[in-house]
C-alpha positions in Angstrom: 96.7 94.1 119.6 98.5 97.0 121.3 99.0 99.6 118.5 101.6 102.2 118.8 102.1 105.1 116.3 105.5 106.4 116.1 105.8 109.7 114.3 109.0 110.6 112.7 109.0 113.8 114.6 112.5 114.7 113.5 111.5 118.3 113.2 111.2 118.3 117.0 114.6 116.8 117.4 116.8 119.3 115.4 118.1 120.8 118.7 120.5 117.8 119.1 121.9 115.2 116.7 121.6 112.6 119.4 117.8 112.9 119.4 117.6 112.5 115.7 119.8 109.4 115.9 117.5 108.0 118.7 114.5 108.5 116.6 116.0 106.9 113.5 117.4 104.0 115.5 114.1 103.3 117.0 112.3 103.5 113.6 114.9 100.9 112.3 114.0 98.5 115.1 110.4 98.6 114.1 111.1 97.6 110.5 113.8 95.0 111.2 111.2 92.1 111.3 109.6 92.9 107.9 112.1 90.4 106.2 111.9 87.6 108.7 110.1 85.3 106.2 111.5 86.1 102.8 112.1 82.4 102.3 108.5 81.6 102.9 106.4 81.4 99.8 102.6 81.5 99.6 102.1 80.6 95.9 100.5 77.2 96.6 98.1 78.3 99.5 94.4 77.6 98.7 92.0 80.5 98.9 88.3 80.2 98.9 86.2 83.0 97.4 82.8 84.0 98.9 81.1 81.5 96.3 83.1 78.6 97.6 85.5 78.3 94.8 89.0 77.3 95.5 92.1 78.7 93.7 95.9 78.7 94.6 97.4 82.2 95.4 99.6 81.7 92.3 96.6 81.4 90.1 94.9 84.5 91.4 97.9 86.8 91.8 100.9 85.2 90.1 103.4 87.7 88.6 101.9 90.5 90.7 103.1 92.4 93.7 100.4 91.9 96.3 99.6 94.0 99.4 97.7 91.4 101.3 95.7 92.4 104.3 95.1 89.4 106.5 92.8 89.3 109.6 91.1 87.0 112.0 87.7 88.3 113.0 88.5 91.8 113.9 88.1 94.0 110.8 89.5 97.4 109.8 88.1 100.5 111.4 86.5 103.2 109.4 89.6 105.3 109.7 91.8 102.4 108.5 89.4 101.6 105.7 89.9 105.2 104.5 93.7 105.0 104.6 93.6 101.6 102.8 91.2 103.0 100.1 93.6 106.0 99.5 96.7 103.7 99.2 94.9 101.7 96.6 94.0 104.8 94.8 97.7 105.9 94.8 98.8 102.6 93.3 96.1 102.3 90.7 98.5 103.5 88.1 100.8 100.5 88.6 99.4 97.5 86.7 101.6 95.0 88.4 100.4 95.8 92.0 97.2 94.3 93.5 95.4 94.6 96.7 93.8 91.7 98.4 92.0 90.8 101.7 92.3 87.4 103.3 90.4 86.2 106.3 91.8 83.4 108.5 89.3 83.5 111.3 86.0 81.9 112.0 83.7 84.6 110.8 81.6 82.6 108.3 79.6 85.6 107.3 82.5 87.5 105.8 82.3 88.2 102.0 86.2 88.3 102.0 88.4 85.6 100.5 89.2 83.0 103.1 92.4 81.0 103.6 91.6 77.3 103.3 92.6 75.3 106.4 94.5 72.5 104.7 98.0 71.3 104.2 98.7 74.1 101.6 98.4 76.8 104.3 100.0 75.1 107.3 103.3 76.9 107.0 101.7 80.2 106.4 99.3 79.7 109.4 102.3 78.9 111.7 103.8 82.5 111.2 100.5 84.5 111.2 99.9 85.1 115.0 97.4 87.7 114.4 95.6 89.8 117.0 94.6 92.6 114.6 94.6 92.9 111.0 98.1 92.9 109.5 99.4 93.7 106.0 101.9 91.4 104.2 103.6 92.3 101.0 104.0 89.4 98.7 106.5 89.5 95.8 105.8 88.4 92.2 107.3 85.1 92.8 105.1 84.5 95.9 107.8 85.2 98.5 106.7 87.2 101.7 108.8 90.5 101.2 107.3 92.3 104.2 105.9 90.3 107.2 103.4 92.4 109.1 104.6 95.3 107.1 103.8 99.0 106.9 100.2 99.9 107.2 98.1 102.1 105.0 98.3 104.9 107.5 102.1 104.7 107.8 102.5 107.9 105.8 105.0 107.8 102.8 106.8 104.8 104.1 104.2 102.2 103.1 104.2 103.8 99.4 108.1 103.5 99.3 108.2 99.9 100.6 105.4 98.8 98.4 106.9 100.5 95.4 110.3 99.0 96.0 108.7 95.5 96.4 107.7 95.8 92.7 111.4 95.3 92.1 111.7 92.4 94.4 113.2 94.3 97.4 112.4 93.2 100.9 110.7 95.6 103.2 113.4 95.8 105.9 115.9 96.8 103.3 113.8 99.5 101.6 112.3 100.7 104.8 115.9 101.3 106.3 117.0 103.1 103.3 113.9 105.4 103.4 114.7 106.1 107.2 118.4 106.8 106.5 117.2 109.3 103.6 115.3 111.7 106.0 117.4 114.3 107.8 116.7 116.1 111.2 114.4 118.6 109.5 112.0 116.1 108.3 113.3 116.5 104.7 114.7 114.0 102.1 118.4 114.2 101.9 118.6 111.8 99.1 118.1 112.9 95.6 116.7 109.5 94.6 114.1 109.7 97.2 113.1 113.2 96.1 112.9 111.9 92.5 110.7 108.8 93.7 108.4 111.2 95.7 107.9 113.5 92.9 107.1 110.8 90.3 105.0 108.7 92.6 102.9 111.6 94.3 103.0 113.8 91.3 104.4 116.8 93.2 107.6 117.8 94.9 108.1 117.1 98.6 107.1 120.0 100.8 109.3 121.7 103.4 108.6 119.2 106.1 107.5 115.6 105.4 104.6 114.2 107.5 105.4 110.5 108.2 104.5 107.9 110.6 105.4 104.3 111.4 103.3 101.8 113.3 103.9 98.3 114.7 101.7 95.2 114.7 101.7 92.8 117.6 
């Protein structure tokens, strides 16, 4: 996978409004595919745990918003693991959000839950197309709210998209709202975003937000 990190360096673009518009437009292009498969449900896919026991996704995570990290044989780097751990810590206070890992590759030594290769997973496998590990956000009803969505190191954005997913909102809609709500000085221009940030992170936003957005190929 070719990974590209796009910083919302809006603070560097304050000299011209056109630069800010360009950065925002580019960011919106990166999140436009998050909602490509909102009509696809994973409730019935079969998952095998490390002990060989099979359960459906619904039995394991029904009624929860799931941040589902899926990979073939390439695992997360140490830096990615750290970002993932910190994201889980930030959402530990929300009982209806769970984090899950799912391997779809051939690594038989993995202790991670595995996607069973049967008819139940056929539709899901068709849309995976994974080179590197990719996160999906699954709604409480089993719908894919974010397809190859924001990664744990997509600062602030991943928190907002996952938070909104608890209300059933798809990732493209929430991500675009977030992008619109940041001004050319890398500050929130939306009172609702300021209120969300303060409540979620337990502190008011600083003078300049540190944000990033990455793509998954």
